[in-house]
VOLUM-889061 format. One record per residue (C-alpha): x, y, z negated; residue in one letter. Coordinates in steps of 0.02 Angstrom, whole numbers, plus 32768, in hexadecimal, padded with zeros to 4 digits. Example, Ala and Ser with C-alpha at 12.3 -4.5 7.8 and 13.67 -1.06 7.14 Angstrom:
// residues 2
82677F1F7E7AA
82AC7FCB7E9BS
This chain:
// residues 66
39BDC75D2038X
398EC8091FF5X
3958C81C1F40X
393DC8C21EE5X
399BC9211F6CX
3A34C8AF1F65X
3A6EC83F1FF3X
3AA8C7911FC3X
3B11C7322041X
3B40C67C2027X
3BEAC6482065X
3BF4C58B2064X
3C9FC5372064X
3CDFC50B210FX
3D35C46720E1X
3D12C3D82068X
3DADC3782031X
3D87C2CF1FE3X
3DF4C2431F9EX
3DA8C1B81F37X
3D36C2121EBBX
3D93C2B81EC6X
3D36C33B1F2FX
3D73C3EB1F53X
3D23C4711FBEX
3D97C4EE2012X
3D77C58D2073X
3E03C59020F2X
3E7BC5202150X
3F14C55520ECX
3EC3C5212049X
3E88C480209AX
3F3AC45620D2X
3F7CC4742021X
3EF3C4061FD5X
3F19C37B2051X
3FD4C388202FX
3FB6C37F1F73X
3F48C2E61F8AX
3FCBC2961FFAX
4055C2B21F7AX
3FEDC2711EE9X
404AC1DF1E9BX
40E6C1F11F07X
4198C2251EE7X
422CC2591F52X
42DCC22C1F1BX
4372C2831F67X
4417C2281F52X
44C9C25E1F6DX
4543C2031FE1X
456DC1821F5BX
44B6C1561F3FX
44A7C1AB1E96X
4401C2041E79X
4417C2BF1E8FX
4365C3051E8AX
42B7C2BD1E72X
4213C3121EA4X
4171C2C71E62X
40BDC2DB1E98X
4030C2DB1E1AX
400CC2371DBFX
40B6C1EF1DE9X
40EFC1781D62X
41A9C1831D84X
């Protein structure tokens, strides 16, 4: 589209990432992979224990209650 001597180019997002009511539009595959990873980790946690079974480190995703 050309208007008053300026060229306007629309660049639509290439991917639509949806989970439940959450929708996100991303432009490239790298951003899409990060969005999918974040959605996959939502509400999860990873616990690393030492040899005796005692909790050493805990990583939490978003919205994780523990």
